[in-house]
N, C-alpha and C positions, 0 to 999 in steps of 0.2 A: 407799790409804784415800781413801774418798770425803771431800772438803773441806766446811768450812763455807760456806753461802752457794749451794751447787750443789744442783740437783734431786736428791731423793732416788731411788735405783734403785727401779723397781716390782718387785712380786713378788706371788706368790699361792701361799700354802703351807697346809697342813692344820695344825689345832691338834690337842691331845690327844683331843679329842672327834670328830675327823674332819670338824669344819668349816673351810671354806677362808677365809683372810684374805688381801685384796689391800689394798695400801697405799691405792689409790683408796676404798675402804669407809672410809676416814677422812678424808676430806677435810672441811676444817672445822674438824678436832680436831688439838691437839697429840698427838704419839707420842713415845713414848721406846720405841726398838727397841733391845733390849739382847741381844748375842750373848755366849753362855757356852760353854765346853768341852764339858762333859758333865752329864747328870743325875745327882743324888744323891750327887755328890762333895763334899768339905767346903767348898771355895770357892764352888762354884754353890748348895750349899743354903743358905749363909749370906746370900748375895746375894739368891737368891729369897725366903727368908724375910723378909729386910729390906724387900724391896719389898711383900711380904705385910703385914707388919706398918704400914706406912706407906701402904697402899692407898687409905684414906679421904682422906689427906691428897692423894695424888695426883688422886683422884676430883675433891675439892674445887676443885682448879686446872685441872681439864678435860682433864687427860691420860690418855690410853689407855697401857697398857705391854703389850709385846708381847716375849715371850722368843724366842730362837732358837738352836737347836744343831743338830747332824747327828744326835741320837737320833731314833729312831723315833716314830711317833705313840704306839705301845703303851707305850715307856718313858717319853714325856712323861706319858701318863696315870697310869701308877703314881707318877711322881714329884709331879704335881699332887696326886693324892688323897692320897699320905702326908703332904705338909707343907700341904695345903687352900689351895693356891694358886689365887687369884680371877681370875687372868688368862691369858690364852691363852700356851701354850707352842707355837711354831711348829716343824714338822719341815723341815728342808733336809738330808735324806740325800745328795743329789746335790752339795751345796755349792756349788751356782749363787748363791744370794742371799750367802752368805758371801764368794764370789769377787766379786761385784758391789759389796759394801761394802768389799772389800780386808781382810776379817780372817780369811781362811783363808791359811796359810803354813806355813813350816818352823818348827817349834818344836824347842826343845831341854830337855831335862828329865834332870838326872843323867848328863849324857853321851850321852843317847840321842837322836837326832834322828828326828823324825817330823813328819807333817802334821796340822795342826788350827787351831782358832779361837782367834784372840788375844780376850781378853776386853775387849770394848770396846761403846760405846754410843753411839746417835745420837739426839738430840732434834730430831725433824722438826717443822716449824711447821706452821700451817693450810692454808698453800697447797702443802705437799709439798715443801718445801726443808730442808736439812740447816741448823740453827740452831746447834747446838754437838755437837762430838765429844769423847768421852770415851775416851781410849787408857790402858792399863795400868791397868785400873779395879781400886780395891781393895774386894773383896765387902763389909767390914765399914761401910765409908763411903760406897759408891756412893748409895744412897737418899738418905740426908740431903744430900749434895750437890747432887742434881738438884732435890730440895725447895728448897734455897736458891737455885739459879739461876733457879727458876720464880718466885720472889719478887718 
């Protein structure tokens, strides 16, 4: 996992509308890069909707929110439209960005092992460095915790 104080790994990924987002596009802005396992699943929906509901608070603090999962652009589009998500969802189907941030790895659910994304977030400062790492995120509490850390 990428550590606090280090430069954030760069990326260029497409969002739900097919637009490319690169970390360099956000130079001079704070960014919350949040990684989540899968579109339209209970925990991921809770987390995304909490970010949506707090979106004005994040904007007032000058923070851009970018969600990342291995789902396709098309799946992201359906998820974003279904829940009226106002921020980009980036598609990392080949897991390169997930691997660069250290969130792709073996998971275990009900005795079944598989490869997937660990729910984690990275608060990136205006210079592109990791300011804070959130591991083992609780979907219901995460948005509120980030807002608290920005105050």
